[in-house]
Each structure stands twice: as C-alpha cells, then as structure tokens.
Backbone bond lengths (Angstrom), bond angles and torsions (degrees), N, CA, C in turn:
res aa  C-N    CA-C-N  psi(-1)  N-CA   C-N-CA  omega(-1)  CA-C   N-CA-C  phi
1 X - - - 1.470 - - 1.516 108.36 -
2 X 1.362 114.29 123.87 1.441 119.25 -179.65 1.537 111.77 -97.61
3 X 1.334 116.19 140.73 1.457 122.56 -176.78 1.562 106.05 -127.19
4 X 1.316 116.31 125.33 1.452 119.30 179.06 1.503 109.09 -65.04
5 X 1.371 120.02 132.05 1.465 121.70 -173.52 1.512 112.38 -73.20
6 X 1.325 118.72 -16.43 1.468 120.20 -177.08 1.557 110.49 -103.57
7 X 1.315 117.56 -49.77 1.491 119.89 -178.91 1.506 111.91 -92.09
8 X 1.338 120.31 -16.40 1.484 124.67 -173.71 1.489 113.76 64.83
9 X 1.348 117.29 22.83 1.425 122.33 176.29 1.549 108.80 -70.51
10 X 1.338 116.46 136.54 1.412 122.45 -176.33 1.534 110.56 -96.99
11 X 1.325 115.93 130.50 1.480 120.77 178.44 1.584 105.64 -85.96
12 X 1.376 112.51 101.19 1.445 120.47 -176.12 1.543 112.81 -71.58
13 X 1.315 118.29 -18.21 1.485 119.62 -172.32 1.500 110.45 -68.18
14 X 1.330 118.81 -25.94 1.417 120.26 -176.91 1.520 113.60 -92.02
15 X 1.295 116.16 11.61 1.486 120.08 -178.75 1.529 109.92 89.48
16 X 1.299 117.08 162.99 1.459 123.48 -177.16 1.473 112.32 -135.48
17 X 1.309 114.85 165.63 1.490 119.80 176.25 1.544 104.66 -153.02
18 X 1.370 117.26 157.68 1.483 117.48 -179.39 1.503 112.66 -58.39
19 X 1.328 115.95 143.51 1.439 121.94 178.94 1.532 109.84 -119.32
20 X 1.335 116.45 131.85 1.465 121.77 172.94 1.520 107.79 -80.37
21 X 1.307 116.65 99.55 1.514 121.13 -172.94 1.537 109.50 -100.65
22 X 1.330 117.89 -56.16 1.481 120.15 -170.99 1.507 109.59 -98.18
23 X 1.312 116.75 109.89 1.441 121.28 178.07 1.516 112.51 -68.10
24 X 1.303 116.54 158.77 1.499 121.81 -172.38 1.526 110.25 -55.67
25 X 1.350 121.42 -45.69 1.470 118.34 179.76 1.533 114.26 -59.90
26 X 1.326 116.75 -30.44 1.420 121.70 179.23 1.579 109.82 -72.81
27 X 1.303 115.95 -40.42 1.485 121.36 -179.73 1.561 109.10 -67.39
28 X 1.330 116.44 -45.56 1.497 116.88 179.43 1.511 109.40 -65.42
29 X 1.270 117.62 -39.17 1.515 121.78 176.96 1.573 111.00 -58.65
30 X 1.325 114.61 -45.46 1.459 119.87 -178.84 1.494 113.14 -58.19
31 X 1.336 119.55 -48.75 1.449 121.53 179.74 1.491 112.76 -73.66
32 X 1.289 119.76 -30.87 1.468 122.39 177.18 1.512 108.59 -68.14
33 X 1.355 119.54 -42.48 1.458 123.28 179.69 1.547 107.17 -62.96
34 X 1.319 117.01 -40.08 1.465 119.96 -176.23 1.555 110.11 -61.14
35 X 1.339 115.53 -42.04 1.457 120.19 179.20 1.569 110.13 -63.62
36 X 1.298 113.84 -46.28 1.497 119.59 178.34 1.518 111.55 -59.58
37 X 1.363 115.80 -43.40 1.495 116.57 179.37 1.497 113.20 -63.45
38 X 1.304 117.60 -39.97 1.471 120.40 -177.85 1.560 109.48 -66.45
39 X 1.354 116.60 -39.16 1.503 119.14 178.42 1.530 107.43 -68.61
40 X 1.286 118.60 -44.87 1.483 120.54 -177.90 1.556 110.40 -61.91
41 X 1.283 116.35 -43.74 1.473 119.21 -179.56 1.515 111.38 -64.60
42 X 1.325 116.75 -46.50 1.487 118.69 -178.20 1.502 112.21 -63.54
43 X 1.338 114.08 -47.41 1.497 117.01 -178.73 1.548 109.78 -73.58
44 X 1.327 118.77 -26.89 1.441 121.17 176.05 1.495 112.60 -63.34
45 X 1.363 115.78 -40.00 1.430 118.96 178.51 1.559 110.06 -66.25
46 X 1.306 118.74 -36.87 1.421 123.48 -177.81 1.580 109.91 -72.15
47 X 1.297 115.41 -35.45 1.468 119.62 174.12 1.513 113.93 -64.99
48 X 1.378 112.29 -42.20 1.442 117.21 178.44 1.482 117.02 -70.45
49 X 1.341 113.65 -30.89 1.525 121.48 178.91 1.538 107.96 -133.56
50 X 1.332 118.91 76.98 1.475 122.19 -170.39 1.539 110.33 -60.64
51 X 1.325 115.13 150.24 1.432 121.22 174.10 1.508 110.29 -69.39
52 X 1.303 116.41 163.10 1.485 120.08 175.37 1.501 108.89 -64.62
53 X 1.291 115.14 131.55 1.497 118.92 -178.71 1.523 112.05 -66.42
54 X 1.315 114.31 143.31 1.469 120.04 173.69 1.483 111.61 -72.86
55 X 1.307 115.90 148.87 1.472 119.27 175.74 1.528 109.19 -83.00
56 X 1.287 115.43 144.83 1.462 119.04 177.55 1.488 110.34 136.34
57 X 1.339 114.58 -175.23 1.437 120.73 179.43 1.549 112.60 -66.36
58 X 1.291 116.14 147.80 1.461 118.94 -175.13 1.498 113.93 -63.10
59 X 1.407 116.50 -30.87 1.443 117.58 178.96 1.519 114.17 -73.97
60 X 1.312 113.77 -13.13 1.488 118.76 176.90 1.534 113.27 -99.97
61 X 1.322 117.18 -7.46 1.465 119.55 -177.90 1.521 107.78 -124.86
62 X 1.303 113.80 69.36 1.484 122.08 -172.11 1.574 109.00 -101.47
63 X 1.323 119.23 19.23 1.431 122.32 -171.34 1.569 110.90 -59.15
64 X 1.312 114.72 -49.70 1.450 117.18 -176.51 1.545 114.15 -62.98
65 X 1.296 115.93 -33.85 1.418 120.04 175.83 1.518 111.77 -63.67
66 X 1.366 116.28 -40.31 1.450 120.25 175.73 1.508 111.37 -61.34
67 X 1.352 115.88 -39.92 1.487 119.99 -178.97 1.545 106.91 -64.29
68 X 1.320 117.34 -47.58 1.460 118.96 -179.82 1.510 111.48 -62.27
69 X 1.342 118.39 -39.85 1.432 120.39 178.79 1.557 111.83 -63.71
70 X 1.336 116.44 -40.69 1.498 118.66 176.96 1.538 108.80 -62.36
71 X 1.296 116.01 -40.50 1.474 120.17 -178.28 1.511 112.10 -64.88
72 X 1.353 114.94 -45.70 1.481 118.93 178.05 1.509 112.12 -65.15
73 X 1.302 116.34 -43.00 1.477 119.71 -177.75 1.522 110.39 -65.44
74 X 1.328 118.33 -44.38 1.473 121.56 175.49 1.541 111.54 -60.99
75 X 1.321 114.80 -39.59 1.504 120.29 -179.30 1.524 109.23 -66.13
76 X 1.276 119.46 -41.07 1.487 122.58 -179.42 1.480 110.23 -66.91
77 X 1.384 117.78 -44.76 1.417 121.72 178.01 1.539 112.56 -61.58
78 X 1.393 114.90 -41.45 1.421 124.58 176.90 1.528 109.50 -57.82
79 X 1.306 118.01 -45.05 1.424 122.81 178.01 1.513 113.22 -63.54
80 X 1.271 117.98 -44.27 1.469 121.48 176.74 1.516 110.63 -62.96
81 X 1.329 116.25 -43.80 1.503 117.97 179.66 1.510 111.34 -66.13
82 X 1.309 120.13 -33.91 1.475 124.16 177.63 1.541 108.95 -63.20
83 X 1.330 116.47 -45.82 1.448 120.01 179.33 1.493 110.29 -64.00
84 X 1.351 114.34 -43.64 1.496 117.86 177.63 1.515 112.68 -59.15
85 X 1.338 113.95 -34.04 1.513 118.81 -178.03 1.536 109.16 -71.40
86 X 1.331 114.71 -34.68 1.508 117.37 174.99 1.491 110.52 -63.04
87 X 1.341 117.00 -40.03 1.472 123.81 -179.64 1.565 106.94 -63.92
88 X 1.325 117.26 -45.59 1.481 120.35 -176.68 1.547 110.76 -68.22
89 X 1.335 117.66 -29.85 1.433 120.18 175.95 1.467 111.18 -61.87
90 X 1.380 117.74 -31.48 1.408 122.26 179.07 1.508 115.29 -77.58
91 X 1.375 115.59 -33.61 1.468 119.44 -173.23 1.560 112.24 -109.71
92 X 1.333 118.01 -10.50 1.453 120.36 -177.96 1.516 112.17 -84.79
93 X 1.344 112.75 -166.74 1.507 117.26 -176.49 1.498 108.22 -79.45
94 X 1.361 116.77 179.79 1.469 121.22 -174.25 1.468 113.11 -66.08
95 X 1.345 119.77 -25.44 1.442 120.26 -179.31 1.541 111.81 -75.96
96 X 1.308 117.19 -21.64 1.429 119.61 -179.62 1.523 111.65 -73.19
97 X 1.319 120.13 -11.91 1.434 124.68 -179.17 1.520 111.58 -95.62
98 X 1.313 118.05 -11.34 1.471 120.17 -169.40 1.523 113.71 -55.04
99 X 1.353 117.82 -47.63 1.430 120.64 -174.67 1.500 114.96 -70.85
100 X 1.327 117.17 -13.44 1.472 119.47 -178.94 1.573 111.90 -101.57
101 X 1.313 115.83 -19.86 1.505 119.67 -176.81 1.532 109.26 -131.96
102 X 1.327 117.76 72.41 1.482 118.16 175.97 1.494 109.57 -72.51
103 X 1.367 116.69 138.04 1.503 119.03 -178.34 1.524 111.74 -77.42
104 X 1.317 115.65 71.25 1.468 119.27 -178.33 1.569 114.83 -61.21
105 X 1.293 115.27 -16.78 1.457 123.75 -177.48 1.537 112.04 -81.54
106 X 1.305 117.70 -10.53 1.472 122.28 -171.36 1.504 111.29 -99.20
107 X 1.310 116.31 119.17 1.472 119.47 179.50 1.546 110.73 -71.26
108 X 1.294 118.84 -30.27 1.429 122.38 176.02 1.593 110.26 -62.98
109 X 1.305 114.65 -40.25 1.438 119.40 176.19 1.528 112.26 -65.41
110 X 1.307 116.93 -40.59 1.497 120.62 177.45 1.506 109.93 -63.21
111 X 1.354 115.98 -39.32 1.483 119.30 178.36 1.551 107.66 -62.76
112 X 1.277 119.78 -37.28 1.433 122.76 174.28 1.494 114.15 -62.78
113 X 1.340 115.47 -39.87 1.490 119.19 173.37 1.497 113.56 -57.16
114 X 1.358 112.84 -52.77 1.481 116.36 179.44 1.540 113.83 -62.20
115 X 1.368 112.86 -36.79 1.464 116.73 177.71 1.504 113.79 -64.24
116 X 1.374 116.88 -38.10 1.433 119.21 178.14 1.554 112.13 -71.75
117 X 1.317 117.14 -30.66 1.467 120.82 174.04 1.530 109.03 -62.18
118 X 1.296 116.99 -47.70 1.493 120.30 179.43 1.508 110.03 -62.42
119 X 1.321 116.29 -39.29 1.495 119.96 -178.49 1.515 111.54 -67.88
120 X 1.307 120.57 -41.14 1.452 123.35 179.46 1.489 113.00 -70.98
121 X 1.341 114.49 -26.36 1.490 120.11 177.93 1.513 112.68 -88.82
122 X 1.349 116.36 8.64 1.438 123.52 176.70 1.546 112.14 66.36
123 X 1.358 116.03 25.57 1.463 120.12 176.85 1.525 109.24 -92.34
124 X 1.335 117.41 -13.44 1.461 122.33 171.54 1.492 107.78 -130.32
125 X 1.352 116.66 145.52 1.420 121.26 -178.81 1.546 112.13 -83.11
126 X 1.298 116.38 -26.54 1.476 121.00 -177.12 1.467 111.15 -134.46
127 X 1.284 118.98 163.69 1.450 123.97 174.69 1.505 109.63 -147.01
128 X 1.308 117.06 165.01 1.466 121.57 176.74 1.491 108.94 -65.06
129 X 1.344 113.40 159.13 1.481 118.80 173.57 1.501 111.65 -107.70
130 X 1.350 114.38 149.76 1.451 120.81 -172.07 1.494 109.22 -128.71
131 X 1.365 115.42 147.45 1.450 120.78 -179.73 1.497 112.34 -71.24
132 X 1.351 116.98 -39.83 1.476 121.48 176.55 1.516 111.30 -109.39
133 X 1.348 114.63 -128.12 1.476 117.41 174.76 1.525 108.17 -78.20
134 X 1.359 116.53 142.62 1.434 117.69 171.93 1.537 108.75 -73.30
135 X 1.360 119.16 163.10 1.466 121.30 -173.68 1.506 113.81 -52.45
136 X 1.348 117.15 -44.21 1.508 117.78 -179.08 1.488 112.05 -63.73
137 X 1.346 117.18 -42.73 1.461 120.50 179.24 1.534 109.35 -63.12
138 X 1.334 116.38 -41.07 1.443 119.90 178.83 1.505 113.73 -61.32
139 X 1.354 113.51 -41.53 1.429 116.49 177.95 1.502 113.71 -67.01
140 X 1.351 114.42 -40.25 1.522 119.32 -179.88 1.543 108.66 -66.59
141 X 1.306 117.38 -40.28 1.467 120.25 -177.73 1.538 109.21 -65.35
142 X 1.325 115.34 -39.80 1.483 117.26 178.83 1.533 113.12 -70.43
143 X 1.375 113.92 -47.91 1.464 116.64 -173.39 1.486 114.51 -75.24
144 X 1.389 115.50 -39.06 1.467 116.98 -177.09 1.541 111.86 -93.32
145 X 1.378 116.83 -48.63 1.406 117.77 -174.72 1.519 112.35 -79.36
146 X 1.344 121.44 -54.04 1.467 121.41 -175.13 1.513 111.34 -65.73
147 X 1.336 115.23 -56.22 1.459 116.05 179.51 1.504 114.72 -67.18
148 X 1.332 115.32 -37.84 1.531 120.20 175.31 1.498 112.15 -61.21
149 X 1.384 117.24 -39.96 1.448 121.22 178.94 1.563 110.35 -63.20
150 X 1.297 114.33 -41.51 1.481 117.61 178.84 1.485 113.45 -60.58
151 X 1.349 119.29 -41.85 1.411 122.65 173.79 1.491 114.26 -64.79
152 X 1.317 116.36 -43.28 1.453 120.98 179.46 1.524 111.13 -64.27
153 X 1.315 118.53 -42.22 1.439 122.86 -178.07 1.549 110.32 -66.45
154 X 1.333 114.90 -48.27 1.472 118.39 -177.51 1.528 111.96 -64.25
155 X 1.360 117.46 -46.52 1.431 119.49 -179.13 1.542 112.07 -70.51
156 X 1.325 115.29 -32.61 1.495 120.02 -179.23 1.523 107.89 -69.75
157 X 1.307 119.71 -42.78 1.472 120.83 -179.24 1.545 108.95 -68.45
158 X 1.330 116.74 -32.67 1.487 117.66 177.84 1.550 110.06 -66.33
159 X 1.332 116.20 -43.26 1.496 118.63 179.77 1.499 111.05 -67.59
160 X 1.318 116.69 -32.94 1.497 121.58 175.63 1.563 107.82 -64.38
161 X 1.316 114.72 -42.58 1.487 120.61 -175.37 1.561 108.63 -67.27
162 X 1.356 115.47 -32.33 1.450 118.43 -176.18 1.528 113.02 -60.92
163 X 1.309 117.12 -30.76 1.417 122.72 179.54 1.477 112.42 -68.42
164 X 1.321 120.57 -19.87 1.411 124.49 179.59 1.516 116.16 -91.56
165 X 1.337 114.61 -12.32 1.452 119.25 -179.02 1.524 114.35 90.35
166 X 1.304 114.92 166.47 1.468 119.58 -174.70 1.520 113.92 -77.77
167 X 1.242 120.12 -11.35 1.460 121.54 -173.60 1.557 111.98 -98.71
168 X 1.343 118.34 19.46 1.432 122.39 176.72 1.492 110.79 -118.82
169 X 1.339 115.89 166.45 1.469 120.93 -174.88 1.522 113.37 -63.96
170 X 1.378 116.40 -31.65 1.464 120.48 178.20 1.521 111.18 -53.42
171 X 1.351 115.65 -45.79 1.467 118.83 -177.43 1.552 111.35 -73.30
172 X 1.320 116.38 -30.38 1.441 120.45 177.48 1.558 111.00 -62.32
173 X 1.344 115.39 -28.48 1.417 121.76 179.52 1.535 112.48 -88.00
174 X 1.337 118.23 -36.96 1.430 121.52 -170.43 1.548 114.44 -121.54
175 X 1.331 118.30 3.22 1.435 120.43 177.12 1.553 114.75 -60.41
176 X 1.302 114.58 -27.27 1.466 118.19 -179.95 1.508 112.09 -62.22
177 X 1.318 118.49 -24.15 1.434 123.50 -177.32 1.555 109.69 -63.96
178 X 1.335 115.79 -40.11 1.474 120.27 176.90 1.526 113.68 -67.77
179 X 1.287 112.02 -35.18 1.524 116.87 173.34 1.462 114.02 -66.56
180 X 1.327 115.19 -37.27 1.497 122.61 179.75 1.562 111.34 -66.72
181 X 1.360 115.45 -44.08 1.428 118.91 -174.79 1.529 112.27 -91.36
182 X 1.378 120.25 -15.43 1.388 123.66 178.19 1.507 115.47 110.32
183 X 1.287 116.47 -50.08 1.496 119.65 176.12 1.547 108.36 -157.77
184 X 1.338 112.66 176.67 1.443 119.22 -177.06 1.532 112.33 -66.33
185 X 1.284 117.96 -37.28 1.466 119.86 -179.37 1.513 112.32 -66.54
186 X 1.327 117.83 -32.26 1.486 119.25 174.95 1.546 110.42 -67.24
187 X 1.328 115.83 -41.97 1.472 119.61 176.46 1.499 111.63 -58.49
188 X 1.399 114.77 -44.03 1.439 120.33 -178.28 1.543 110.03 -65.21
189 X 1.312 118.27 -40.04 1.436 124.44 179.01 1.544 112.01 -61.05
190 X 1.332 114.32 -48.76 1.456 121.28 178.74 1.525 110.00 -61.10
191 X 1.320 116.68 -45.81 1.452 121.06 -179.24 1.574 109.08 -60.54
192 X 1.324 116.36 -46.24 1.481 120.73 -179.67 1.511 109.98 -64.22
193 X 1.366 119.37 -41.62 1.450 122.18 -178.18 1.499 108.81 -63.24
194 X 1.317 119.95 -40.42 1.479 118.76 -177.61 1.505 111.87 -72.32
195 X 1.306 118.55 -18.77 1.459 119.52 168.08 1.521 110.87 -56.62
196 X 1.294 117.66 -41.79 1.427 121.77 179.20 1.575 111.56 -69.77
197 X 1.313 113.57 -34.90 1.492 118.49 173.45 1.519 109.89 -57.93
198 X 1.336 118.25 -44.13 1.443 123.49 -179.24 1.529 111.60 -68.70
199 X 1.367 116.55 -35.68 1.426 120.11 174.72 1.548 112.03 -61.44
200 X 1.342 113.99 -47.57 1.483 119.32 177.28 1.488 111.56 -59.10
201 X 1.308 115.29 -45.51 1.495 119.31 179.07 1.498 110.93 -61.30
202 X 1.277 119.89 -43.69 1.429 125.25 -176.56 1.506 110.11 -61.53
203 X 1.326 116.98 -46.45 1.474 122.41 -179.80 1.535 108.89 -64.83
204 X 1.324 119.56 -44.37 1.448 120.78 179.86 1.521 110.80 -67.60
205 X 1.334 117.30 -36.84 1.473 121.47 179.29 1.496 110.14 -63.88
206 X 1.283 118.13 -46.14 1.447 122.75 176.79 1.485 114.74 -61.11
207 X 1.346 114.85 -43.85 1.467 119.76 179.57 1.510 111.09 -60.64
208 X 1.368 115.33 -48.08 1.455 118.79 -176.89 1.536 111.32 -67.97
209 X 1.312 117.00 -35.00 1.423 118.65 178.70 1.489 114.10 -65.97
210 X 1.340 116.50 -47.51 1.425 123.69 -179.81 1.589 109.48 -64.47
211 X 1.339 114.80 -45.37 1.452 119.78 -177.55 1.497 111.74 -63.01
212 X 1.391 115.57 -41.90 1.469 119.67 -179.58 1.502 110.37 -68.03
213 X 1.317 117.44 -35.23 1.461 119.13 -175.19 1.557 108.24 -71.76
214 X 1.336 118.26 -30.03 1.444 120.79 -176.84 1.545 110.34 -87.08
215 X 1.328 115.35 -44.98 1.457 120.81 -168.91 1.520 114.22 -106.46
216 X 1.352 117.58 -14.60 1.458 119.56 -176.96 1.512 113.00 -86.03
217 X 1.318 113.08 -174.66 1.473 117.50 -175.75 1.514 114.67 -101.47
218 X 1.378 115.93 10.97 1.436 117.96 177.85 1.564 110.20 -150.29
219 X 1.309 118.39 163.76 1.465 120.45 -175.89 1.536 107.08 -79.98
220 X 1.311 114.90 152.49 1.437 122.56 -179.37 1.535 113.78 -129.13
221 X 1.356 114.29 -55.81 1.410 120.50 -177.42 1.546 111.82 -66.01
222 X 1.350 114.00 -48.72 1.479 119.73 -178.82 1.502 110.73 -64.32
223 X 1.337 118.32 -29.39 1.464 118.25 -175.77 1.560 113.01 -67.44
224 X 1.387 113.36 -22.86 1.479 116.77 176.64 1.502 110.86 -86.83
225 X 1.308 116.23 5.39 1.498 120.30 176.06 1.540 108.23 -111.86
226 X 1.347 117.43 -43.93 1.433 122.07 -178.06 1.541 112.90 -97.40
227 X 1.341 116.55 -22.66 1.476 122.20 -174.90 1.513 112.35 88.43
228 X 1.316 119.98 -10.37 1.448 124.12 -175.66 1.505 110.74 -94.11
229 X 1.332 114.43 131.00 1.492 121.22 172.95 1.547 105.74 -96.42
230 X 1.345 115.17 113.48 1.486 121.65 -178.87 1.538 107.68 -101.69
231 X 1.277 117.63 135.48 1.493 124.68 178.68 1.538 110.33 -101.31
232 X 1.342 115.19 130.67 1.411 119.90 -176.85 1.517 114.53 -86.28
233 X 1.342 115.77 -18.90 1.436 121.20 -177.41 1.484 112.03 -124.69
234 X 1.253 118.02 157.85 1.459 122.12 -174.54 1.555 112.45 -119.50
235 X 1.296 116.96 -2.75 1.451 116.76 -178.30 1.496 111.36 -158.57
236 X 1.321 116.83 153.51 1.452 119.84 178.30 1.482 110.32 86.32
237 X 1.392 115.72 178.81 1.456 120.79 177.09 1.560 109.60 -97.44
238 X 1.327 117.09 128.09 1.429 124.54 -177.33 1.523 109.67 -133.30
C-alpha cells in the first residue's frame, strides 16, 4: 500500500491493510479536549448572557461564580492539553504533526482540498482516501482549531489576569494583550467571537466525520477510539 508523503493519499489500487494512525496520547487528548470545549462553550454562553440572579443572601446565590469557576477550570485544562499536544506533535508519529504543519506549498495538496470540498457538497460521488486527515480536514484543523485555540487561550488568560489586577504576575504575562487590542472590551469581544468560530468548527468537524464514516471508503469515528484506520475498499478511487 502506497501513501503519498505530502498529502498522505492512499493508493487503493495496490490493496490496503489497517493502519495504526492515531496514537493513544492523541486519542486521549482528542476526547479530553472535546469535553473541555463543551464546558467552555456552555459556560461561555452563560457568562455572556447571565441568567436572572436568584433572590436571597449572596452566600446562598453563588450560581454565577460556579459557572465562572467551571469556565476557568475548563480553560486552564484546555490550555495545558494544547501545550501537551504541541509536545506530542514533536515526539509522536508523522500523523500527529498534520494539523500543525499543513503543506500549503503543495499544489497536489490544494487539489485535494478542492476535491474534498466538492465531495462534501455532493458535487462528486467519490473522493481519494487518506491515511490521516484529508487535506480539507487538515486545513480546517489548522485554520480553525489550532489558530483559533491560540487566540482563545491568549485572550482567555488575559481576561482571567484582569480579575487579579495590574500588580500581579498574571498581568505581567498577559497585560500586553490589552495593549494589542486596545481595551478590555475588545479582548472580551474577540474571545466571545472565537467561541462561535469553535462552534462552527465543531459542527463541521462532526458532520464530516459522520459523513465520511458512513459514505467514505475508510473508518473515521472508530479510528479515534482504536487508533486504526480501516479501509472499506481495495481498488479504484473512493
């Protein structure tokens, strides 16, 4: 079985066999990040549009503080997991680096991107199969998830630092973010806007994963559980 070294396209004409693509650290990271994202999105909505406060003593109506705590905790874990993922991209197998280094210089890779767009829009009945991420998924992971996560983490840590004041080490590390964006409200707006970027990415990611698993020529969902990419066809373009 031949695999293109740049696009990771699989030559199906020579037959296929199961490939161990996603290592255990990547699979654990994937599902842990998913949980963090759901918590961050849910609590982020509530922080942006708080619920009506309960009547009573402040010590008995601590709901909003619990929401903020859950958001901050999920955000901190998300940050640690992202840094951990950068580390594993350096020490893991070649597939672990795909989302961080898309081959933007390769015309063949860009042809794969456009081909996958046509395939997902039902303009093509079949598409090529890939050992790791297909080119469109790789581009989306890099543009929306990787770069989007960096923006979310930096702005989120800056907003967290703001609560501690300018005379603490948090602001010495992240005070520059407010200078870059102009003021705290601009940072908050960017942070909130990128929450919607992540929501759009998550919906598209789930759609493409389920669709490929059902209609494509290889497994997708199960591969993020077992690590194995299984191919359903042995010849032709699928």
